[in-house]
Structures are given as C-alpha cells and as structure tokens.
C-alpha positions as CSV (number, residue, x, y, z in Angstrom):
1,M,114.6,113.1,147.5
2,S,117.4,110.6,147.5
3,A,118.8,109.5,144.1
4,F,119.8,105.9,143.2
5,S,123.3,105.2,142.1
6,P,123.5,104.1,138.4
7,T,124.3,100.6,139.7
8,Q,121.3,100.4,141.9
9,S,118.9,101.7,139.2
10,S,120.4,99.3,136.7
11,G,120.0,96.5,139.1
12,R,116.4,97.4,139.6
13,M,115.8,97.5,135.8
14,A,117.3,94.0,135.6
15,G,115.0,92.8,138.3
16,L,112.0,94.3,136.6
17,A,112.9,92.8,133.3
18,Y,113.4,89.4,135.0
19,L,110.0,89.6,136.7
20,I,108.4,90.5,133.3
21,I,110.0,87.4,131.8
22,I,108.8,85.2,134.7
23,V,105.2,86.5,134.7
24,A,104.9,86.4,130.9
25,G,106.2,82.9,130.8
26,L,103.8,81.7,133.4
27,L,100.8,83.4,131.8
28,A,101.6,82.2,128.3
29,Q,102.8,78.7,128.9
30,A,101.0,77.6,132.1
31,A,97.8,79.6,131.9
32,I,97.1,79.7,128.2
33,F,99.0,77.3,126.0
34,Q,99.1,74.2,128.2
35,P,95.4,74.2,129.1
36,L,94.4,74.6,125.4
37,T,96.7,71.8,124.2
38,Q,95.7,69.1,126.8
39,G,93.5,67.3,124.3
40,G,94.9,64.0,123.3
41,S,93.9,64.0,119.7
42,A,94.6,66.3,116.8
43,E,90.9,67.0,116.4
44,A,90.5,68.0,120.1
45,L,93.6,70.2,120.0
46,A,92.6,72.0,116.8
47,G,89.0,72.5,118.1
48,A,90.2,74.0,121.4
49,I,92.5,76.5,119.7
50,A,89.8,77.4,117.1
51,A,87.3,78.0,120.0
52,N,89.8,80.2,121.8
53,D,91.3,82.1,118.9
54,L,91.7,85.4,120.7
55,L,93.1,83.8,123.9
56,W,95.7,81.9,121.8
57,R,96.8,85.1,120.1
58,L,97.0,86.8,123.5
59,G,99.3,84.0,124.6
60,I,101.6,84.6,121.7
61,G,101.7,88.3,122.4
62,V,102.4,87.8,126.1
63,N,105.2,85.4,125.2
64,A,106.7,87.9,122.8
65,V,106.8,90.5,125.6
66,G,108.8,88.2,127.8
67,L,111.3,87.5,125.0
68,I,111.8,91.3,124.5
69,A,112.6,91.6,128.2
70,N,115.4,89.0,127.8
71,V,117.5,91.5,125.9
72,P,117.8,94.2,128.6
73,L,118.2,91.6,131.3
74,G,121.1,90.0,129.4
75,V,122.8,93.3,128.6
76,I,122.5,94.8,132.1
77,L,123.8,91.6,133.8
78,Y,126.7,91.5,131.2
79,G,127.6,95.1,132.2
80,F,127.8,94.0,135.9
81,F,129.6,90.7,135.4
82,N,132.0,91.8,132.7
83,R,133.9,93.4,135.5
84,V,134.2,90.0,137.2
85,N,135.0,87.6,134.4
86,P,134.7,88.9,130.9
87,T,134.8,85.5,129.2
88,L,132.0,84.0,131.4
89,A,130.0,87.2,131.1
90,R,130.1,87.1,127.3
91,C,129.2,83.4,127.3
92,A,126.2,84.1,129.6
93,L,125.0,86.9,127.3
94,A,125.4,84.7,124.2
95,F,123.4,81.9,125.9
96,I,120.4,84.2,126.7
97,L,120.5,85.8,123.2
98,I,120.6,82.4,121.5
99,C,117.7,81.3,123.7
100,T,115.7,84.3,122.7
101,T,116.4,83.8,119.0
102,I,115.3,80.2,119.1
103,E,112.1,81.1,121.1
104,A,111.2,83.9,118.8
105,G,111.4,81.7,115.8
106,N,109.6,79.0,117.7
107,L,106.6,81.4,118.2
108,L,105.9,81.2,114.5
109,L,104.8,77.6,114.9
110,L,102.0,78.8,117.1
111,Y,100.4,80.7,114.2
112,I,100.1,77.5,112.1
113,P,97.0,76.2,114.1
114,L,95.3,79.6,113.3
115,A,96.1,79.4,109.6
116,V,95.1,75.8,108.7
117,G,91.6,74.7,108.1
118,S,89.4,72.3,110.0
119,E,90.0,69.4,107.7
120,V,91.9,66.3,108.8
121,E,95.0,67.5,107.1
122,G,94.8,70.9,108.8
123,Q,94.3,69.3,112.2
124,A,97.2,67.0,111.7
125,L,99.4,70.0,110.7
126,A,98.3,72.0,113.7
127,Y,99.1,69.0,116.0
128,L,102.5,68.7,114.5
129,A,103.2,72.4,114.9
130,I,102.3,72.2,118.6
131,R,104.5,69.2,119.2
132,L,107.4,70.9,117.4
133,H,106.9,74.0,119.4
134,T,107.3,72.0,122.6
135,V,110.6,70.6,121.3
136,G,111.8,74.0,120.2
137,L,111.0,75.4,123.6
138,G,113.0,72.7,125.2
139,L,116.0,73.5,123.0
140,A,115.7,77.1,123.9
141,L,115.7,76.2,127.6
142,L,118.9,74.2,127.0
143,F,120.7,77.5,126.2
144,F,118.9,79.3,129.0
145,A,120.3,76.6,131.3
146,G,123.7,77.8,130.3
147,F,122.8,81.3,131.1
148,C,121.5,80.4,134.5
149,I,124.5,78.3,135.4
150,L,127.0,81.0,134.3
151,T,125.0,83.7,136.1
152,G,125.1,81.7,139.3
153,V,128.9,81.2,138.9
154,L,129.4,84.9,138.3
155,I,127.2,85.8,141.3
156,A,129.3,83.5,143.5
157,L,132.5,85.1,142.2
158,S,131.4,88.7,142.4
159,R,129.3,89.1,145.6
160,L,127.0,91.5,143.6
161,V,124.1,89.8,145.3
162,P,124.1,87.2,148.0
163,R,126.0,84.1,147.0
164,S,123.0,81.9,148.0
165,L,121.2,83.3,145.0
166,G,124.1,82.2,142.8
167,V,123.8,78.7,144.2
168,L,120.0,78.7,143.4
169,M,120.7,79.9,139.9
170,M,123.2,77.1,139.3
171,L,120.6,74.6,140.6
172,A,118.0,76.2,138.2
173,G,120.3,75.8,135.3
174,L,120.9,72.1,136.1
175,C,117.1,71.6,136.4
176,Y,116.6,73.1,133.0
177,L,119.3,71.0,131.6
178,L,117.8,67.8,133.1
179,N,114.4,68.7,131.9
180,T,115.4,69.2,128.2
181,S,117.7,66.2,128.2
182,A,114.9,64.0,129.5
183,M,112.5,65.4,126.9
184,L,114.9,64.6,124.1
185,V,116.2,61.2,125.1
186,A,113.8,59.8,127.7
187,P,110.2,61.1,127.1
188,D,108.7,58.7,129.7
189,V,111.0,60.1,132.3
190,W,110.3,63.6,131.2
191,S,106.5,63.0,131.6
192,A,107.2,61.8,135.1
193,I,109.4,64.7,136.3
194,S,107.9,67.6,134.4
195,P,106.7,70.2,135.4
196,A,107.9,69.5,139.0
197,I,111.5,69.6,137.9
198,L,111.1,73.3,137.0
199,L,109.9,74.4,140.4
200,P,113.5,75.1,141.6
201,C,113.9,77.2,138.5
202,L,110.9,79.4,139.4
203,I,112.1,79.8,143.0
204,A,115.6,80.7,142.0
205,E,114.7,83.1,139.2
206,A,111.9,84.8,141.2
207,S,114.3,85.2,144.2
208,L,117.0,86.8,142.1
209,A,114.4,89.1,140.3
210,I,112.8,90.2,143.5
211,W,116.2,90.9,145.2
212,L,117.4,93.0,142.2
213,L,114.1,94.9,142.0
214,V,114.0,95.6,145.8
215,K,117.7,95.9,146.7
216,G,119.5,96.6,143.4
217,V,123.2,96.1,143.4
218,G,125.4,98.0,145.9
219,R,128.1,100.2,144.6
220,D,130.5,98.9,147.3
221,M,129.9,95.4,146.1
222,T,130.8,96.2,142.5
223,T,134.0,97.9,143.8
224,D,134.9,94.7,145.7
225,A,134.2,92.6,142.6
226,R,136.7,94.6,140.5
227,S,139.5,94.3,143.1
C-alpha cells in the first residue's frame, strides 16, 4: 500500500476542509436561511421561522460546522505558503481567522428570532436581527475576500497548485469585495448583482478544494517554491 507524503496528505486535508466549508455554506445560507427569510414583512418572517424551528436550528448548526473547518484550512495553507512569502501568508491566515470570528459572533443573532415572542415587538426584533445578520455576513466576507486574494497571489508565486487556480481565487476575492461594497454603499446595485456576483466565487473555491482533495500538493512543487 502506497503512503502519501506529509505534503500530499495535508493538501488533501485542506481540500476536505474547504469542501466542508462550501457545502455547509450552501446548505445553511442558500437552502435554509434564505428561503425562510424571503417574507417581506416582519410578521411573515417571524412566522416562517417559528413554523420551521428545528430547520432553523439545523441551519445554525451546519453553519457552525463550516466555521470550524475554516481553522484547519487557514492553518494548513499557512504552513504551505509561509515557505513562499511569510508576510502574505500571515496576512491570509489573519484574514480568514477574523472572518471566522465575525461570522461566529454573527450566528448569535440567529437565535434572537427563536427567543422573542410573537407580539409585534418580538417580530420587529426578529426582523432587525435577520437584517443585521445579513450585514454581519457581508462584513465577514470582506475579510474573506482578503483571504481569497492573498491565497490566489501566493498560489501564483508558489506553483503549489496550477496558477490558473490562483487567478480564479483572486477573481473570487474581487467578487466578494464588490458584493460587500455594493451591499454597504449601494443596496439597489447589490440587489441587482447578488447572488450572481458570487458564482465566480463558488467556481474558484470549489475548483481549488477539489484539486487539493484529489491531487494534494506535490513535494517537488514545495521544493521549487522554497528555492
């Protein structure tokens, strides 16, 4: 039975962590939270969440699993890229950890609709919590944009994986940056471009995750990167 090199196995662990992040994000945000918060009024939103209490809690749990996977992903990639450019690698790790911290705190807002009553005041508070959660997620993605851009740059510098994946990751970071900027300063523009603007992000991140999971990172490539 052939054994993987430490670099290959670590690369596959990073790929698995990234796939967990992607799947958890899609399930929680696209399949659970967004459909339940499509109601236009505070009453409709509160009613939808109350009628799907268990599903809402499941979404919070799935989201938390994705956040946990951020940590090994960031640490493993830092181990690779620290050999290429220590400063950029530290910045990329800091960006993903800050993103994770913001998102973890942001999850607490999702418990508010479960805790308030069905009175008008409670419905209004639940509606406000959901709107604030959307803004908080956007702010977290602002830091994740930095992680994606720096990861793309480091890939291009290192040849740890194909450089085309580095270009895709830089594009993903720019799309995240544009998405959050539009949400904060031009909500009408954001409504027009979202979620389509995030499609390149899904393609780039899924491509990198699958490559790492299937191919890992070759030992010869890491040797070239250090030279």
